[in-house]
RODO-2510 file (C-alpha; in nm, 4 decimals, decimal comma):
residues 302
     n   res          X          Y          Z
     1     m     7,9174    11,8594    12,0901
     2     p     8,1675    11,6078    11,9446
     3     t     8,0462    11,2502    11,8893
     4     g     8,2337    10,9455    12,0209
     5     t     8,4127    10,9047    11,6872
     6     e     8,5100    11,2711    11,6708
     7     s     8,6412    11,2733    12,0266
     8     a     8,8652    10,9760    11,9431
     9     q     9,0257    11,1773    11,6638
    10     p     9,3196    11,4075    11,7357
    11     a     9,2096    11,7710    11,7485
    12     y     9,4140    11,8631    11,4402
    13     e     9,2374    11,5942    11,2336
    14     r     8,8958    11,7227    11,3389
    15     l     8,9954    12,0759    11,2387
    16     a     9,1404    11,9550    10,9082
    17     d     8,8142    11,7674    10,8373
    18     r     8,6047    12,0780    10,9010
    19     l     8,8212    12,2965    10,6777
    20     r     8,8289    12,0263    10,4076
    21     d     8,4484    12,0078    10,4101
    22     q     8,4295    12,3836    10,3552
    23     i     8,6698    12,3582    10,0601
    24     l     8,4973    12,0607     9,8956
    25     s     8,1505    12,2107     9,9439
    26     g     8,2607    12,5324     9,7730
    27     h     8,2178    12,7471    10,0825
    28     l     8,5901    12,8182    10,0477
    29     r     8,6801    12,8558     9,6814
    30     a     9,0076    12,8279     9,4924
    31     g     9,2194    13,1321     9,5718
    32     d     9,0386    13,2162     9,8977
    33     q     9,2667    13,2875    10,1910
    34     l     9,2165    13,0907    10,5102
    35     p     9,2197    13,2738    10,8441
    36     v     9,5659    13,3140    10,9961
    37     e     9,6609    13,0857    11,2829
    38     p     9,5463    13,3123    11,5704
    39     e     9,2068    13,3561    11,4033
    40     l     9,1723    12,9796    11,3451
    41     c     9,2523    12,9233    11,7125
    42     a     8,9898    13,1721    11,8279
    43     q     8,7267    13,0554    11,5779
    44     y     8,7573    12,6826    11,6498
    45     g     8,8868    12,6882    12,0071
    46     v     9,2156    12,5100    11,9360
    47     s     9,5811    12,5703    12,0114
    48     r     9,8241    12,7159    11,7589
    49     g     9,9980    12,3783    11,7351
    50     t     9,6664    12,2140    11,6421
    51     a     9,5924    12,4804    11,3801
    52     r     9,9408    12,4481    11,2331
    53     e     9,9174    12,0687    11,2113
    54     a     9,5720    12,0858    11,0493
    55     l     9,7088    12,3168    10,7792
    56     r     9,9959    12,0737    10,7196
    57     v     9,7441    11,7951    10,6605
    58     l     9,5523    12,0044    10,4073
    59     s     9,8764    12,1043    10,2376
    60     s     9,9865    11,7403    10,2034
    61     q     9,6543    11,6707    10,0311
    62     k     9,7174    11,9584     9,7863
    63     l     9,4063    12,1376     9,9121
    64     v     9,5872    12,4485    10,0301
    65     i     9,9126    12,6233     9,9484
    66     t    10,1108    12,8491    10,1810
    67     t    10,3161    13,1433    10,0573
    68     r    10,5563    13,3677    10,2456
    69     g    10,6071    13,7416    10,2393
    70     v    10,3940    14,0501    10,2941
    71     a    10,1087    13,9189    10,0796
    72     g    10,1610    13,5615    10,1976
    73     g     9,9248    13,3310    10,3777
    74     t     9,7434    13,0009    10,3297
    75     f     9,5174    12,9855    10,0243
    76     v     9,2809    12,7266     9,8824
    77     n     9,4699    12,5573     9,6004
    78     r     9,3558    12,5565     9,2402
    79     p     9,4173    12,1914     9,1473
    80     g     9,4902    12,0882     8,7919
    81     p     9,4377    11,7499     8,6243
    82     e     9,7942    11,6547     8,7172
    83     h     9,7055    11,6790     9,0889
    84     v     9,4051    11,4504     9,0416
    85     q     9,6167    11,2086     8,8403
    86     s     9,8924    11,1977     9,1016
    87     m     9,6599    11,1346     9,3956
    88     l     9,4527    10,8767     9,2081
    89     k     9,7611    10,6889     9,0939
    90     t     9,8919    10,6692     9,4513
    91     a     9,5577    10,5415     9,5823
    92     l     9,5201    10,2845     9,3030
    93     a     9,8757    10,1575     9,3482
    94     m     9,8143    10,1064     9,7207
    95     m     9,4850     9,9278     9,6530
    96     s     9,6533     9,7087     9,3939
    97     s     9,9347     9,6155     9,6338
    98     a     9,6893     9,5339     9,9123
    99     g     9,4671     9,3146     9,6956
   100     g     9,0921     9,3311     9,7574
   101     v     8,9158     9,5538     9,5041
   102     g     9,2420     9,6577     9,3349
   103     t     9,2679     9,3357     9,1341
   104     v     9,4106     9,3186     8,7851
   105     d     9,0662     9,2154     8,6528
   106     n     8,8981     9,5211     8,8027
   107     l     9,1684     9,7575     8,6765
   108     l     9,1531     9,6092     8,3266
   109     e     8,7747     9,6331     8,3156
   110     v     8,7765    10,0012     8,4117
   111     r     9,0552    10,0683     8,1639
   112     q     8,8474     9,9072     7,8866
   113     m     8,5504    10,1258     7,9779
   114     l     8,7565    10,4469     7,9577
   115     e     9,0303    10,4009     7,6972
   116     v     8,8144    10,2517     7,4213
   117     p     8,5838    10,5576     7,3879
   118     a     8,8901    10,7806     7,4381
   119     a     9,0411    10,6396     7,1167
   120     a     8,7217    10,7269     6,9282
   121     l     8,7301    11,0824     7,0649
   122     a     9,0978    11,1091     6,9719
   123     a     9,0115    11,0258     6,6096
   124     e     8,7567    11,3064     6,6076
   125     r     8,9561    11,5720     6,7959
   126     r     9,3253    11,5043     6,7322
   127     t     9,5564    11,7718     6,6009
   128     d     9,8645    11,7465     6,3819
   129     e    10,0723    11,7860     6,6969
   130     h     9,9028    11,4834     6,8512
   131     l     9,9809    11,2809     6,5394
   132     a    10,3456    11,3838     6,5587
   133     d    10,3615    11,2828     6,9239
   134     l    10,1993    10,9473     6,8491
   135     r    10,4481    10,8778     6,5699
   136     s    10,7391    10,9614     6,8003
   137     s    10,6020    10,7077     7,0496
   138     l    10,6212    10,4195     6,8030
   139     f    10,9073    10,1730     6,8384
   140     d    11,0604     9,8755     6,6646
   141     p    11,0821     9,5928     6,9208
   142     r    11,3605     9,4299     6,7187
   143     h    11,5963     9,7167     6,7953
   144     v    11,4874     9,8296     7,1445
   145     d    11,5493     9,6449     7,4709
   146     g    11,2587     9,5512     7,7011
   147     p    11,3091     9,8175     7,9727
   148     a    11,3335    10,0939     7,7103
   149     l    11,0023     9,9844     7,5534
   150     f    10,8012    10,0742     7,8611
   151     p    10,8217    10,4569     7,8443
   152     t    10,7441    10,4683     7,4705
   153     n    10,4457    10,2384     7,5175
   154     r    10,3262    10,4532     7,8086
   155     n    10,3658    10,7739     7,6080
   156     f    10,1570    10,6401     7,3203
   157     h     9,8580    10,5748     7,5462
   158     i     9,8926    10,9064     7,7255
   159     v     9,8965    11,0964     7,3945
   160     v     9,5800    10,9137     7,2830
   161     l     9,4122    11,0287     7,6054
   162     e     9,5328    11,3850     7,5532
   163     a     9,4120    11,3805     7,1920
   164     a     9,0621    11,2954     7,3196
   165     g     9,0462    11,6604     7,4239
   166     n     8,9048    11,6120     7,7741
   167     p     9,1584    11,6787     8,0532
   168     m     8,9378    11,5073     8,3117
   169     l     8,9281    11,1893     8,1037
   170     a     9,3067    11,1817     8,0942
   171     a     9,3267    11,2590     8,4680
   172     v     9,1124    10,9617     8,5729
   173     t     9,2239    10,7144     8,3045
   174     a     9,6020    10,7563     8,2926
   175     p     9,6558    10,6458     8,6572
   176     i     9,4842    10,3117     8,5908
   177     f     9,7018    10,2517     8,2872
   178     l    10,0198    10,3563     8,4710
   179     v     9,9527    10,1317     8,7709
   180     l     9,8941     9,8320     8,5448
   181     q    10,2052     9,9029     8,3402
   182     e    10,4365     9,9609     8,6343
   183     r    10,3042     9,6743     8,8424
   184     f    10,2455     9,4011     8,5876
   185     a    10,4513     9,4728     8,2759
   186     r    10,7878     9,6448     8,2310
   187     d    11,0511     9,3872     8,1287
   188     q    10,8425     9,0879     8,2414
   189     a    10,6634     9,0579     7,9073
   190     a    10,7821     8,8288     7,6294
   191     d    10,9169     8,9587     7,2968
   192     r    10,6022     8,8517     7,1141
   193     f    10,4007     9,0733     7,3502
   194     w    10,5961     9,3817     7,2398
   195     r    10,5660     9,2843     6,8718
   196     q    10,1882     9,2717     6,9119
   197     v    10,1888     9,6062     7,0977
   198     d    10,3846     9,7675     6,8137
   199     k    10,1460     9,6270     6,5527
   200     d     9,8389     9,7444     6,7470
   201     h     9,9788    10,0941     6,8022
   202     r    10,0468    10,1423     6,4326
   203     t     9,6917    10,0339     6,3496
   204     i     9,5406    10,2700     6,6073
   205     l     9,7544    10,5590     6,4825
   206     s     9,6490    10,5064     6,1226
   207     l     9,2803    10,5067     6,2214
   208     i     9,3161    10,8179     6,4388
   209     e     9,4991    10,9900     6,1537
   210     a     9,2153    10,8950     5,9158
   211     r     8,9613    11,0309     6,1687
   212     d     8,7932    10,6896     6,1729
   213     a     8,6336    10,7051     6,5187
   214     e     8,4602    10,3670     6,5020
   215     g     8,7693    10,1982     6,3617
   216     a     8,9872    10,3499     6,6359
   217     r     8,7380    10,2378     6,8993
   218     q     8,7463     9,8793     6,7711
   219     a     9,1245     9,8724     6,7332
   220     q     9,1724    10,0013     7,0884
   221     a     8,9315     9,7384     7,2241
   222     e     9,1225     9,4621     7,0457
   223     h     9,4547     9,6041     7,1668
   224     l     9,3422     9,5987     7,5306
   225     m     9,2249     9,2401     7,4900
   226     h     9,5711     9,1456     7,3623
   227     l     9,7255     9,3127     7,6679
   228     r     9,4859     9,1430     7,9055
   229     n     9,6284     8,7947     7,8525
   230     t     9,9797     8,9106     7,9428
   231     y     9,8694     9,1073     8,2498
   232     v     9,6643     8,8155     8,3806
   233     r     9,9541     8,5714     8,3285
   234     i    10,2009     8,7983     8,5095
   235     d     9,9524     8,8504     8,7928
   236     r     9,8991     8,4742     8,8227
   237     d    10,2742     8,4052     8,8265
   238     a    10,3272     8,6741     9,0916
   239     a    10,0606     8,5169     9,3135
   240     h    10,2626     8,1938     9,3249
   241     s    10,6011     8,3595     9,3679
   242     p    10,7767     8,4336     9,7003
   243     a    10,9298     8,7450     9,5435
   244     e    10,8219     9,1055     9,5953
   245     p    10,4415     9,1430     9,5634
   246     g    10,3466     9,1988     9,2026
   247     r    10,6890     9,0968     9,0769
   248     p    10,7438     8,7397     8,9623
   249     a    11,0688     8,5872     9,0805
   250     k    11,3388     8,6174     8,8200
   251     s    11,6097     8,3542     8,7979
   252     t    11,9435     8,4990     8,6977
   253     g    12,1138     8,1630     8,7015
   254     t    12,3908     8,2945     8,9287
   255     a    12,2897     8,0864     9,2294
   256     a    12,2588     7,7741     9,0162
   257     k    12,6046     7,8287     8,8717
   258     k    12,7547     7,8745     9,2187
   259     t    12,5865     7,5575     9,3452
   260     t    12,7071     7,3595     9,0453
   261     t    13,0595     7,4906     9,0895
   262     a    13,0572     7,4076     9,4576
   263     k    12,9407     7,0550     9,3868
   264     a    13,1957     7,0100     9,1138
   265     t    13,4896     7,1279     9,3258
   266     k    13,3953     6,9440     9,6463
   267     p    13,6840     6,7042     9,7217
   268     v    13,6041     6,3325     9,7068
   269     p    13,7387     6,1425    10,0110
   270     r    14,0158     5,8935     9,9260
   271     k    13,9624     5,5297    10,0037
   272     g    14,0699     5,4554    10,3616
   273     h    14,1159     5,8253    10,4369
   274     g    13,8419     5,8268    10,6997
   275     k    13,9934     5,5374    10,8916
   276     k    14,3349     5,7077    10,9004
   277     v    14,1835     6,0292    11,0378
   278     a    13,9933     5,8376    11,3061
   279     a    14,3105     5,6558    11,4086
   280     k    14,4999     5,9839    11,4376
   281     v    14,2249     6,1353    11,6536
   282     a    14,2227     5,8293    11,8820
   283     a    14,6002     5,8409    11,9157
   284     g    14,5882     6,2104    12,0000
   285     r    14,3282     6,1529    12,2721
   286     s    14,5375     5,8694    12,4190
   287     a    14,8466     6,0904    12,4282
   288     s    14,6490     6,3679    12,5920
   289     a    14,5251     6,1332    12,8607
   290     e    14,8831     6,0405    12,9509
   291     m    14,9864     6,4073    12,9946
   292     s    15,0148     6,5730    13,3317
   293     p    14,7325     6,8093    13,4307
   294     a    14,9625     7,1104    13,3833
   295     a    15,0521     7,0015    13,0321
   296     r    14,6892     6,9364    12,9369
   297     s    14,5955     7,2878    13,0537
   298     m    14,8264     7,4359    12,7864
   299     l    14,6451     7,2657    12,5000
   300     v    14,4130     7,4835    12,2801
   301     p    14,0600     7,3382    12,2951
   302     d    13,8938     7,2171    11,9681
***
């Protein structure tokens, strides 16, 4: 018998919850086909519309996939690390935007716990291909503009995670890094920040190439500490800015220039000009008073 909480839920959500529990518990495994809609209706006592909506919910959560054709149907999905990464990134970004537990301090602390040992594993497990990818992710901040630095910086960290040789580590760590980068960095960082990033990346690469696990661990820890100061400053500035959450207000100078121009071009009243205008207005009112009612009715009001 449904509880009070269950009865308050729409029927399709209750069905989706029951099917999700079977998938997560392993009762339904990856590749298993779910019953067709009529069978779901008979088994759970729901309408076809309810069954269809429940399957849509599971599909949106990447738990099932529906195929068409003779051999088609709805099957339990076989998720890869990229699915985990995508869902975790979305959840973390929402938590970060809403405040609460998704603070910059909490994200940075978790990143430190995961990326530092990942650098040590990368030194032990990297391949020549990883080294090539890391080298291609280096940049010279003197010759690259701020917005273009972001993807190369992101790629360097992702390759380090991949070189660690554990897909699950990359799946749970990369979203934290990406949320921090997209929310608190991009082109908001000063030039000296990018010079330090470039220096740190080259040091980390050399230690990974030398298979110095402890050296790579230490270099990554120091690198994340360097980043921390910039992230915290940007987060603090954003908290005191009326701009979009997480984005400090940027002054382009356009409004200031327009205001200055307007002030500079505002005409300065000539001496005695105000008295002349007042006299003309008074004279006009006097003349209007002397007009006949028919004539006054033809005047255009102010």
